[in-house]
PDB file of N, CA, C and O in Angstrom:
ATOM      1  N   UNK A   1     130.234 178.547  -2.974  1.00  0.00           N
ATOM      2  CA  UNK A   1     129.151 179.055  -2.838  1.00  0.00           C
ATOM      3  C   UNK A   1     128.196 178.989  -1.969  1.00  0.00           C
ATOM      4  O   UNK A   1     127.507 177.983  -1.798  1.00  0.00           O
ATOM      5  N   UNK A   2     128.079 180.028  -1.366  1.00  0.00           N
ATOM      6  CA  UNK A   2     127.263 179.976   0.428  1.00  0.00           C
ATOM      7  C   UNK A   2     125.826 178.990  -0.297  1.00  0.00           C
ATOM      8  O   UNK A   2     125.388 179.033  -1.447  1.00  0.00           O
ATOM      9  N   UNK A   3     125.360 178.139   0.897  1.00  0.00           N
ATOM     10  CA  UNK A   3     123.786 178.388   0.406  1.00  0.00           C
ATOM     11  C   UNK A   3     123.117 178.456   2.012  1.00  0.00           C
ATOM     12  O   UNK A   3     123.622 178.293   3.123  1.00  0.00           O
ATOM     13  N   UNK A   4     121.930 178.733   1.612  1.00  0.00           N
ATOM     14  CA  UNK A   4     121.421 178.956   2.695  1.00  0.00           C
ATOM     15  C   UNK A   4     119.843 177.971   3.698  1.00  0.00           C
ATOM     16  O   UNK A   4     119.135 177.290   2.956  1.00  0.00           O
ATOM     17  N   UNK A   5     119.644 177.979   4.489  1.00  0.00           N
ATOM     18  CA  UNK A   5     118.422 177.010   5.129  1.00  0.00           C
ATOM     19  C   UNK A   5     117.597 178.017   5.719  1.00  0.00           C
ATOM     20  O   UNK A   5     118.024 178.905   6.457  1.00  0.00           O
ATOM     21  N   UNK A   6     115.911 177.796   5.234  1.00  0.00           N
ATOM     22  CA  UNK A   6     114.983 178.755   5.082  1.00  0.00           C
ATOM     23  C   UNK A   6     114.341 178.814   6.365  1.00  0.00           C
ATOM     24  O   UNK A   6     113.882 177.767   6.822  1.00  0.00           O
ATOM     25  N   UNK A   7     114.247 179.811   6.969  1.00  0.00           N
ATOM     26  CA  UNK A   7     113.355 179.138   8.519  1.00  0.00           C
ATOM     27  C   UNK A   7     111.450 180.023   7.827  1.00  0.00           C
ATOM     28  O   UNK A   7     111.031 181.065   7.322  1.00  0.00           O
ATOM     29  N   UNK A   8     110.960 178.679   8.306  1.00  0.00           N
ATOM     30  CA  UNK A   8     109.224 179.614   7.851  1.00  0.00           C
ATOM     31  C   UNK A   8     108.762 179.744   9.526  1.00  0.00           C
ATOM     32  O   UNK A   8     107.652 180.228   9.748  1.00  0.00           O
ATOM     33  N   UNK A   9     109.443 179.399  10.453  1.00  0.00           N
ATOM     34  CA  UNK A   9     108.562 179.793  11.719  1.00  0.00           C
ATOM     35  C   UNK A   9     109.254 178.885  13.073  1.00  0.00           C
ATOM     36  O   UNK A   9     110.309 178.254  13.020  1.00  0.00           O
ATOM     37  N   UNK A  10     108.406 179.007  14.197  1.00  0.00           N
ATOM     38  CA  UNK A  10     109.092 177.628  15.165  1.00  0.00           C
ATOM     39  C   UNK A  10     107.702 177.043  15.357  1.00  0.00           C
ATOM     40  O   UNK A  10     106.566 177.465  15.141  1.00  0.00           O
ATOM     41  N   UNK A  11     108.256 175.809  15.890  1.00  0.00           N
ATOM     42  CA  UNK A  11     107.473 174.802  16.723  1.00  0.00           C
ATOM     43  C   UNK A  11     107.965 174.761  18.059  1.00  0.00           C
ATOM     44  O   UNK A  11     108.644 173.817  18.460  1.00  0.00           O
ATOM     45  N   UNK A  12     107.639 175.794  18.811  1.00  0.00           N
ATOM     46  CA  UNK A  12     107.863 175.950  20.630  1.00  0.00           C
ATOM     47  C   UNK A  12     109.063 176.572  20.070  1.00  0.00           C
ATOM     48  O   UNK A  12     108.930 177.318  19.100  1.00  0.00           O
ATOM     49  N   UNK A  13     110.460 176.306  20.673  1.00  0.00           N
ATOM     50  CA  UNK A  13     111.911 176.720  20.608  1.00  0.00           C
ATOM     51  C   UNK A  13     112.388 176.451  19.102  1.00  0.00           C
ATOM     52  O   UNK A  13     113.057 177.067  18.272  1.00  0.00           O
ATOM     53  N   UNK A  14     111.790 175.367  19.154  1.00  0.00           N
ATOM     54  CA  UNK A  14     112.675 174.871  17.696  1.00  0.00           C
ATOM     55  C   UNK A  14     112.191 175.666  16.157  1.00  0.00           C
ATOM     56  O   UNK A  14     111.084 176.174  15.977  1.00  0.00           O
ATOM     57  N   UNK A  15     113.107 175.631  15.329  1.00  0.00           N
ATOM     58  CA  UNK A  15     112.937 176.294  14.036  1.00  0.00           C
ATOM     59  C   UNK A  15     112.528 175.707  13.273  1.00  0.00           C
ATOM     60  O   UNK A  15     113.106 174.623  13.189  1.00  0.00           O
ATOM     61  N   UNK A  16     111.441 175.893  12.306  1.00  0.00           N
ATOM     62  CA  UNK A  16     110.778 175.278  11.524  1.00  0.00           C
ATOM     63  C   UNK A  16     110.880 175.682   9.953  1.00  0.00           C
ATOM     64  O   UNK A  16     110.334 176.582   9.314  1.00  0.00           O
ATOM     65  N   UNK A  17     112.011 174.420   9.496  1.00  0.00           N
ATOM     66  CA  UNK A  17     112.797 174.785   8.007  1.00  0.00           C
ATOM     67  C   UNK A  17     112.033 174.238   7.020  1.00  0.00           C
ATOM     68  O   UNK A  17     111.104 173.464   7.251  1.00  0.00           O
ATOM     69  N   UNK A  18     112.434 174.664   5.724  1.00  0.00           N
ATOM     70  CA  UNK A  18     112.157 174.340   4.334  1.00  0.00           C
ATOM     71  C   UNK A  18     112.513 173.017   4.621  1.00  0.00           C
ATOM     72  O   UNK A  18     113.465 172.846   5.383  1.00  0.00           O
ATOM     73  N   UNK A  19     111.920 172.038   4.148  1.00  0.00           N
ATOM     74  CA  UNK A  19     112.376 170.812   3.915  1.00  0.00           C
ATOM     75  C   UNK A  19     113.331 170.788   2.318  1.00  0.00           C
ATOM     76  O   UNK A  19     113.205 171.603   1.404  1.00  0.00           O
ATOM     77  N   UNK A  20     114.124 169.785   2.354  1.00  0.00           N
ATOM     78  CA  UNK A  20     114.872 169.571   0.792  1.00  0.00           C
ATOM     79  C   UNK A  20     113.709 169.685  -0.439  1.00  0.00           C
ATOM     80  O   UNK A  20     112.513 169.433  -0.293  1.00  0.00           O
ATOM     81  N   UNK A  21     114.247 170.048  -1.456  1.00  0.00           N
ATOM     82  CA  UNK A  21     113.667 170.191  -2.831  1.00  0.00           C
ATOM     83  C   UNK A  21     112.101 170.912  -2.680  1.00  0.00           C
ATOM     84  O   UNK A  21     111.040 170.588  -3.213  1.00  0.00           O
ATOM     85  N   UNK A  22     112.426 172.042  -1.711  1.00  0.00           N
ATOM     86  CA  UNK A  22     110.817 172.500  -1.432  1.00  0.00           C
ATOM     87  C   UNK A  22     109.502 171.753  -0.916  1.00  0.00           C
ATOM     88  O   UNK A  22     108.323 172.103  -0.864  1.00  0.00           O
ATOM     89  N   UNK A  23     110.081 170.751  -0.606  1.00  0.00           N
ATOM     90  CA  UNK A  23     109.518 169.584   0.186  1.00  0.00           C
ATOM     91  C   UNK A  23     108.705 169.403   1.743  1.00  0.00           C
ATOM     92  O   UNK A  23     109.009 168.485   2.504  1.00  0.00           O
ATOM     93  N   UNK A  24     107.558 170.498   2.096  1.00  0.00           N
ATOM     94  CA  UNK A  24     107.089 170.420   3.479  1.00  0.00           C
ATOM     95  C   UNK A  24     108.618 171.231   4.199  1.00  0.00           C
ATOM     96  O   UNK A  24     109.596 171.851   3.781  1.00  0.00           O
ATOM     97  N   UNK A  25     108.044 170.736   5.555  1.00  0.00           N
ATOM     98  CA  UNK A  25     108.732 171.761   6.420  1.00  0.00           C
ATOM     99  C   UNK A  25     109.574 170.364   7.518  1.00  0.00           C
ATOM    100  O   UNK A  25     109.421 169.154   7.356  1.00  0.00           O
ATOM    101  N   UNK A  26     110.419 171.037   8.564  1.00  0.00           N
ATOM    102  CA  UNK A  26     111.168 169.624   9.602  1.00  0.00           C
ATOM    103  C   UNK A  26     111.529 170.952  10.368  1.00  0.00           C
ATOM    104  O   UNK A  26     111.580 172.114   9.964  1.00  0.00           O
ATOM    105  N   UNK A  27     111.826 170.247  11.940  1.00  0.00           N
ATOM    106  CA  UNK A  27     112.519 171.066  12.830  1.00  0.00           C
ATOM    107  C   UNK A  27     113.803 170.102  12.889  1.00  0.00           C
ATOM    108  O   UNK A  27     114.292 169.893  13.999  1.00  0.00           O
ATOM    109  N   UNK A  28     114.447 169.429  11.614  1.00  0.00           N
ATOM    110  CA  UNK A  28     115.363 168.286  11.811  1.00  0.00           C
ATOM    111  C   UNK A  28     116.267 169.125  10.771  1.00  0.00           C
ATOM    112  O   UNK A  28     115.983 169.082   9.574  1.00  0.00           O
ATOM    113  N   UNK A  29     117.295 169.847  11.208  1.00  0.00           N
ATOM    114  CA  UNK A  29     118.193 170.103  10.404  1.00  0.00           C
ATOM    115  C   UNK A  29     118.358 169.703   9.691  1.00  0.00           C
ATOM    116  O   UNK A  29     117.971 170.268   8.668  1.00  0.00           O
ATOM    117  N   UNK A  30     119.051 168.420   9.555  1.00  0.00           N
ATOM    118  CA  UNK A  30     119.630 167.420   8.638  1.00  0.00           C
ATOM    119  C   UNK A  30     118.321 166.910   7.579  1.00  0.00           C
ATOM    120  O   UNK A  30     118.592 166.236   6.585  1.00  0.00           O
ATOM    121  N   UNK A  31     117.164 167.226   7.835  1.00  0.00           N
ATOM    122  CA  UNK A  31     116.441 167.098   6.589  1.00  0.00           C
ATOM    123  C   UNK A  31     115.910 168.728   6.009  1.00  0.00           C
ATOM    124  O   UNK A  31     115.126 168.773   5.062  1.00  0.00           O
ATOM    125  N   UNK A  32     116.259 169.631   6.467  1.00  0.00           N
ATOM    126  CA  UNK A  32     116.103 170.647   5.693  1.00  0.00           C
ATOM    127  C   UNK A  32     116.707 170.896   4.565  1.00  0.00           C
ATOM    128  O   UNK A  32     117.596 170.094   4.279  1.00  0.00           O
ATOM    129  N   UNK A  33     116.500 171.811   3.777  1.00  0.00           N
ATOM    130  CA  UNK A  33     116.644 171.894   2.353  1.00  0.00           C
ATOM    131  C   UNK A  33     117.580 173.139   2.017  1.00  0.00           C
ATOM    132  O   UNK A  33     117.251 174.275   2.360  1.00  0.00           O
ATOM    133  N   UNK A  34     118.747 172.877   1.339  1.00  0.00           N
ATOM    134  CA  UNK A  34     120.019 174.039   1.474  1.00  0.00           C
ATOM    135  C   UNK A  34     119.546 174.718  -0.160  1.00  0.00           C
ATOM    136  O   UNK A  34     119.304 174.078  -1.184  1.00  0.00           O
ATOM    137  N   UNK A  35     119.528 175.936   0.008  1.00  0.00           N
ATOM    138  CA  UNK A  35     119.039 176.500  -0.852  1.00  0.00           C
ATOM    139  C   UNK A  35     120.280 177.700  -1.459  1.00  0.00           C
ATOM    140  O   UNK A  35     121.034 178.244  -0.653  1.00  0.00           O
ATOM    141  N   UNK A  36     120.355 178.010  -2.995  1.00  0.00           N
ATOM    142  CA  UNK A  36     120.885 179.351  -3.340  1.00  0.00           C
ATOM    143  C   UNK A  36     120.603 180.513  -2.693  1.00  0.00           C
ATOM    144  O   UNK A  36     119.817 180.703  -1.765  1.00  0.00           O
ATOM    145  N   UNK A  37     121.444 181.411  -3.370  1.00  0.00           N
ATOM    146  CA  UNK A  37     120.988 182.676  -2.487  1.00  0.00           C
ATOM    147  C   UNK A  37     119.988 182.965  -3.231  1.00  0.00           C
ATOM    148  O   UNK A  37     119.026 183.431  -2.621  1.00  0.00           O
ATOM    149  N   UNK A  38     119.851 182.815  -4.669  1.00  0.00           N
ATOM    150  CA  UNK A  38     118.764 183.023  -5.812  1.00  0.00           C
ATOM    151  C   UNK A  38     117.986 182.702  -5.079  1.00  0.00           C
ATOM    152  O   UNK A  38     117.322 183.602  -4.565  1.00  0.00           O
ATOM    153  N   UNK A  39     117.731 181.416  -4.727  1.00  0.00           N
ATOM    154  CA  UNK A  39     116.360 180.471  -4.577  1.00  0.00           C
ATOM    155  C   UNK A  39     116.388 181.129  -3.102  1.00  0.00           C
ATOM    156  O   UNK A  39     115.229 181.535  -3.019  1.00  0.00           O
ATOM    157  N   UNK A  40     116.855 181.387  -2.205  1.00  0.00           N
ATOM    158  CA  UNK A  40     116.386 182.049  -0.932  1.00  0.00           C
ATOM    159  C   UNK A  40     115.722 183.053  -0.900  1.00  0.00           C
ATOM    160  O   UNK A  40     114.750 183.253  -0.172  1.00  0.00           O
ATOM    161  N   UNK A  41     116.326 183.994  -1.921  1.00  0.00           N
ATOM    162  CA  UNK A  41     115.476 185.488  -2.191  1.00  0.00           C
ATOM    163  C   UNK A  41     114.322 185.080  -3.044  1.00  0.00           C
ATOM    164  O   UNK A  41     113.410 185.907  -3.082  1.00  0.00           O
ATOM    165  N   UNK A  42     114.141 183.870  -3.812  1.00  0.00           N
ATOM    166  CA  UNK A  42     112.716 183.797  -4.143  1.00  0.00           C
ATOM    167  C   UNK A  42     111.532 183.283  -3.154  1.00  0.00           C
ATOM    168  O   UNK A  42     110.325 183.179  -3.375  1.00  0.00           O
ATOM    169  N   UNK A  43     112.294 182.999  -1.989  1.00  0.00           N
ATOM    170  CA  UNK A  43     111.322 182.326  -0.888  1.00  0.00           C
ATOM    171  C   UNK A  43     111.149 182.763  -0.196  1.00  0.00           C
ATOM    172  O   UNK A  43     110.107 182.352   0.316  1.00  0.00           O
ATOM    173  N   UNK A  44     111.907 184.117   0.700  1.00  0.00           N
ATOM    174  CA  UNK A  44     111.392 184.842   1.700  1.00  0.00           C
ATOM    175  C   UNK A  44     111.035 186.073   1.078  1.00  0.00           C
ATOM    176  O   UNK A  44     111.610 186.996   0.503  1.00  0.00           O
ATOM    177  N   UNK A  45     109.244 185.574   1.581  1.00  0.00           N
ATOM    178  CA  UNK A  45     108.438 186.676   1.473  1.00  0.00           C
ATOM    179  C   UNK A  45     107.814 187.472   2.330  1.00  0.00           C
ATOM    180  O   UNK A  45     107.434 188.612   2.063  1.00  0.00           O
ATOM    181  N   UNK A  46     107.667 186.832   3.531  1.00  0.00           N
ATOM    182  CA  UNK A  46     107.029 186.824   4.561  1.00  0.00           C
ATOM    183  C   UNK A  46     107.681 187.384   6.283  1.00  0.00           C
ATOM    184  O   UNK A  46     108.266 186.482   6.884  1.00  0.00           O
ATOM    185  N   UNK A  47     107.629 188.209   6.730  1.00  0.00           N
ATOM    186  CA  UNK A  47     108.605 188.871   8.001  1.00  0.00           C
ATOM    187  C   UNK A  47     108.896 187.451   8.555  1.00  0.00           C
ATOM    188  O   UNK A  47     110.122 187.345   8.600  1.00  0.00           O
ATOM    189  N   UNK A  48     108.446 186.585   8.891  1.00  0.00           N
ATOM    190  CA  UNK A  48     108.793 185.564   9.606  1.00  0.00           C
ATOM    191  C   UNK A  48     109.908 184.494   8.503  1.00  0.00           C
ATOM    192  O   UNK A  48     110.574 183.612   9.046  1.00  0.00           O
ATOM    193  N   UNK A  49     109.971 184.654   7.359  1.00  0.00           N
ATOM    194  CA  UNK A  49     111.021 184.284   6.498  1.00  0.00           C
ATOM    195  C   UNK A  49     112.211 184.525   6.831  1.00  0.00           C
ATOM    196  O   UNK A  49     112.528 185.691   7.066  1.00  0.00           O
ATOM    197  N   UNK A  50     113.295 183.327   6.945  1.00  0.00           N
ATOM    198  CA  UNK A  50     114.184 184.384   7.040  1.00  0.00           C
ATOM    199  C   UNK A  50     115.484 183.218   6.642  1.00  0.00           C
ATOM    200  O   UNK A  50     115.330 182.067   7.050  1.00  0.00           O
ATOM    201  N   UNK A  51     116.811 183.582   5.800  1.00  0.00           N
ATOM    202  CA  UNK A  51     117.694 182.455   5.345  1.00  0.00           C
ATOM    203  C   UNK A  51     118.734 182.881   6.191  1.00  0.00           C
ATOM    204  O   UNK A  51     119.084 184.044   6.398  1.00  0.00           O
ATOM    205  N   UNK A  52     119.343 181.529   6.807  1.00  0.00           N
ATOM    206  CA  UNK A  52     120.489 181.413   7.380  1.00  0.00           C
ATOM    207  C   UNK A  52     121.405 180.656   6.601  1.00  0.00           C
ATOM    208  O   UNK A  52     121.058 179.719   5.882  1.00  0.00           O
ATOM    209  N   UNK A  53     122.941 181.183   6.784  1.00  0.00           N
ATOM    210  CA  UNK A  53     123.810 180.769   6.088  1.00  0.00           C
ATOM    211  C   UNK A  53     123.970 179.294   6.365  1.00  0.00           C
ATOM    212  O   UNK A  53     123.981 179.045   7.570  1.00  0.00           O
ATOM    213  N   UNK A  54     124.098 178.256   5.571  1.00  0.00           N
ATOM    214  CA  UNK A  54     124.329 176.867   6.224  1.00  0.00           C
ATOM    215  C   UNK A  54     125.253 176.811   6.858  1.00  0.00           C
ATOM    216  O   UNK A  54     125.136 176.155   7.893  1.00  0.00           O
ATOM    217  N   UNK A  55     126.401 177.356   6.614  1.00  0.00           N
ATOM    218  CA  UNK A  55     127.530 177.785   7.453  1.00  0.00           C
ATOM    219  C   UNK A  55     127.907 178.033   8.677  1.00  0.00           C
ATOM    220  O   UNK A  55     128.768 177.534   9.402  1.00  0.00           O
ATOM    221  N   UNK A  56     127.000 179.031   8.836  1.00  0.00           N
ATOM    222  CA  UNK A  56     126.771 179.434  10.232  1.00  0.00           C
ATOM    223  C   UNK A  56     126.492 178.707  11.283  1.00  0.00           C
ATOM    224  O   UNK A  56     127.075 178.569  12.358  1.00  0.00           O
ATOM    225  N   UNK A  57     124.856 177.942  10.545  1.00  0.00           N
ATOM    226  CA  UNK A  57     123.635 176.848  11.593  1.00  0.00           C
ATOM    227  C   UNK A  57     124.840 175.858  11.772  1.00  0.00           C
ATOM    228  O   UNK A  57     124.986 175.344  12.881  1.00  0.00           O
ATOM    229  N   UNK A  58     125.666 175.571  10.811  1.00  0.00           N
ATOM    230  CA  UNK A  58     126.314 173.909  10.803  1.00  0.00           C
ATOM    231  C   UNK A  58     127.681 173.890  11.626  1.00  0.00           C
ATOM    232  O   UNK A  58     128.310 172.895  11.986  1.00  0.00           O
ATOM    233  N   UNK A  59     128.005 175.316  11.847  1.00  0.00           N
ATOM    234  CA  UNK A  59     129.185 175.474  13.219  1.00  0.00           C
ATOM    235  C   UNK A  59     128.917 175.536  14.169  1.00  0.00           C
ATOM    236  O   UNK A  59     129.647 174.980  14.989  1.00  0.00           O
ATOM    237  N   UNK A  60     127.577 176.327  14.686  1.00  0.00           N
ATOM    238  CA  UNK A  60     126.823 176.242  15.598  1.00  0.00           C
ATOM    239  C   UNK A  60     126.708 175.317  16.399  1.00  0.00           C
ATOM    240  O   UNK A  60     125.510 175.170  16.637  1.00  0.00           O
ATOM    241  N   UNK A  61     127.355 174.569  16.979  1.00  0.00           N
ATOM    242  CA  UNK A  61     126.559 173.145  17.715  1.00  0.00           C
ATOM    243  C   UNK A  61     126.171 173.237  18.662  1.00  0.00           C
ATOM    244  O   UNK A  61     125.522 172.328  19.178  1.00  0.00           O
ATOM    245  N   UNK A  62     126.506 174.744  19.447  1.00  0.00           N
ATOM    246  CA  UNK A  62     125.394 175.575  20.717  1.00  0.00           C
ATOM    247  C   UNK A  62     124.288 174.993  20.585  1.00  0.00           C
ATOM    248  O   UNK A  62     123.784 174.156  21.334  1.00  0.00           O
ATOM    249  N   UNK A  63     123.841 175.480  19.511  1.00  0.00           N
ATOM    250  CA  UNK A  63     121.965 175.993  19.089  1.00  0.00           C
ATOM    251  C   UNK A  63     121.324 174.447  18.783  1.00  0.00           C
ATOM    252  O   UNK A  63     120.134 174.266  19.043  1.00  0.00           O
ATOM    253  N   UNK A  64     121.943 173.606  18.360  1.00  0.00           N
ATOM    254  CA  UNK A  64     121.958 172.211  17.757  1.00  0.00           C
ATOM    255  C   UNK A  64     121.257 171.105  18.936  1.00  0.00           C
ATOM    256  O   UNK A  64     122.147 170.439  19.466  1.00  0.00           O
ATOM    257  N   UNK A  65     120.070 170.825  19.373  1.00  0.00           N
ATOM    258  CA  UNK A  65     119.411 170.649  20.038  1.00  0.00           C
ATOM    259  C   UNK A  65     118.807 168.922  19.991  1.00  0.00           C
ATOM    260  O   UNK A  65     117.800 168.840  19.288  1.00  0.00           O
ATOM    261  N   UNK A  66     119.217 167.681  20.562  1.00  0.00           N
ATOM    262  CA  UNK A  66     118.041 166.603  20.048  1.00  0.00           C
ATOM    263  C   UNK A  66     116.671 167.185  20.662  1.00  0.00           C
ATOM    264  O   UNK A  66     116.430 167.849  21.670  1.00  0.00           O
ATOM    265  N   UNK A  67     115.631 166.493  19.309  1.00  0.00           N
ATOM    266  CA  UNK A  67     114.310 166.724  19.789  1.00  0.00           C
ATOM    267  C   UNK A  67     114.057 164.830  19.420  1.00  0.00           C
ATOM    268  O   UNK A  67     114.713 163.945  18.870  1.00  0.00           O
ATOM    269  N   UNK A  68     112.702 164.948  20.112  1.00  0.00           N
ATOM    270  CA  UNK A  68     111.763 163.911  20.064  1.00  0.00           C
ATOM    271  C   UNK A  68     110.820 163.901  19.309  1.00  0.00           C
ATOM    272  O   UNK A  68     109.889 164.663  19.569  1.00  0.00           O
ATOM    273  N   UNK A  69     110.728 162.856  17.871  1.00  0.00           N
ATOM    274  CA  UNK A  69     109.468 163.444  17.258  1.00  0.00           C
ATOM    275  C   UNK A  69     108.445 162.651  16.825  1.00  0.00           C
ATOM    276  O   UNK A  69     108.654 161.822  15.940  1.00  0.00           O
ATOM    277  N   UNK A  70     107.298 162.795  17.354  1.00  0.00           N
ATOM    278  CA  UNK A  70     105.999 162.542  18.272  1.00  0.00           C
ATOM    279  C   UNK A  70     105.968 161.093  16.720  1.00  0.00           C
ATOM    280  O   UNK A  70     106.040 159.865  16.732  1.00  0.00           O
ATOM    281  N   UNK A  71     105.870 161.817  15.948  1.00  0.00           N
ATOM    282  CA  UNK A  71     105.173 161.020  14.896  1.00  0.00           C
ATOM    283  C   UNK A  71     105.632 159.310  14.771  1.00  0.00           C
ATOM    284  O   UNK A  71     105.113 158.358  14.189  1.00  0.00           O
ATOM    285  N   UNK A  72     106.818 159.454  15.592  1.00  0.00           N
ATOM    286  CA  UNK A  72     107.321 158.019  15.114  1.00  0.00           C
ATOM    287  C   UNK A  72     107.585 157.198  16.729  1.00  0.00           C
ATOM    288  O   UNK A  72     108.579 156.498  16.923  1.00  0.00           O
ATOM    289  N   UNK A  73     106.430 157.456  17.873  1.00  0.00           N
ATOM    290  CA  UNK A  73     106.284 157.205  18.657  1.00  0.00           C
ATOM    291  C   UNK A  73     104.953 156.050  18.840  1.00  0.00           C
ATOM    292  O   UNK A  73     103.863 156.512  18.502  1.00  0.00           O
ATOM    293  N   UNK A  74     104.949 154.964  19.214  1.00  0.00           N
ATOM    294  CA  UNK A  74     103.983 154.387  19.220  1.00  0.00           C
ATOM    295  C   UNK A  74     103.442 154.570  20.472  1.00  0.00           C
ATOM    296  O   UNK A  74     104.201 154.618  21.440  1.00  0.00           O
ATOM    297  N   UNK A  75     101.580 154.743  20.686  1.00  0.00           N
ATOM    298  CA  UNK A  75     100.981 154.643  21.891  1.00  0.00           C
ATOM    299  C   UNK A  75     100.632 153.846  22.445  1.00  0.00           C
ATOM    300  O   UNK A  75      99.980 154.037  23.471  1.00  0.00           O
ATOM    301  N   UNK A  76     100.956 152.503  21.945  1.00  0.00           N
ATOM    302  CA  UNK A  76     101.442 151.046  22.398  1.00  0.00           C
ATOM    303  C   UNK A  76     102.570 150.721  23.481  1.00  0.00           C
ATOM    304  O   UNK A  76     102.782 149.734  24.184  1.00  0.00           O
ATOM    305  N   UNK A  77     103.251 152.041  23.319  1.00  0.00           N
ATOM    306  CA  UNK A  77     104.439 151.687  24.094  1.00  0.00           C
ATOM    307  C   UNK A  77     104.345 152.861  25.312  1.00  0.00           C
ATOM    308  O   UNK A  77     105.419 153.238  25.780  1.00  0.00           O
ATOM    309  N   UNK A  78     103.106 153.443  25.832  1.00  0.00           N
ATOM    310  CA  UNK A  78     102.990 154.264  26.475  1.00  0.00           C
ATOM    311  C   UNK A  78     102.389 153.388  28.105  1.00  0.00           C
ATOM    312  O   UNK A  78     101.678 152.382  28.111  1.00  0.00           O
ATOM    313  N   UNK A  79     102.894 154.083  29.300  1.00  0.00           N
ATOM    314  CA  UNK A  79     102.263 153.636  30.419  1.00  0.00           C
ATOM    315  C   UNK A  79     100.447 153.440  30.053  1.00  0.00           C
ATOM    316  O   UNK A  79      99.750 154.254  29.448  1.00  0.00           O
ATOM    317  N   UNK A  80     100.089 152.351  30.531  1.00  0.00           N
ATOM    318  CA  UNK A  80      98.303 152.305  30.281  1.00  0.00           C
ATOM    319  C   UNK A  80      97.996 153.392  31.642  1.00  0.00           C
ATOM    320  O   UNK A  80      98.459 153.456  32.781  1.00  0.00           O
ATOM    321  N   UNK A  81      96.898 154.244  30.822  1.00  0.00           N
ATOM    322  CA  UNK A  81      96.460 155.020  31.528  1.00  0.00           C
ATOM    323  C   UNK A  81      97.165 156.514  30.975  1.00  0.00           C
ATOM    324  O   UNK A  81      96.699 157.553  31.442  1.00  0.00           O
ATOM    325  N   UNK A  82      97.986 156.569  30.247  1.00  0.00           N
ATOM    326  CA  UNK A  82      98.561 158.019  29.941  1.00  0.00           C
ATOM    327  C   UNK A  82      97.800 158.829  29.350  1.00  0.00           C
ATOM    328  O   UNK A  82      97.644 160.032  29.561  1.00  0.00           O
ATOM    329  N   UNK A  83      96.981 157.684  28.066  1.00  0.00           N
ATOM    330  CA  UNK A  83      95.788 158.356  27.672  1.00  0.00           C
ATOM    331  C   UNK A  83      94.816 159.005  28.128  1.00  0.00           C
ATOM    332  O   UNK A  83      94.236 158.421  29.043  1.00  0.00           O
ATOM    333  N   UNK A  84      94.357 160.117  27.811  1.00  0.00           N
ATOM    334  CA  UNK A  84      93.296 160.438  28.368  1.00  0.00           C
ATOM    335  C   UNK A  84      91.854 160.532  27.544  1.00  0.00           C
ATOM    336  O   UNK A  84      90.824 160.854  28.137  1.00  0.00           O
TER     337      UNK A  84
END
């Protein structure tokens, strides 16, 4: 049975995915939820909501890019004077 990733919008060029178990959102495909067709149809209600087959995204290595998540960075590690 095909599963789907649910797109909620964008953060820059990155897709914002529904998280696992309907818990929040993420730009990290590894943390995105996988939903059945029935679940996906119940979620996509707005024009910006889209359901993508997991197999299509998982096999499309060209679209996957490394991102750096700012919430895991410490300001203490920045060059002094970088914070304004």
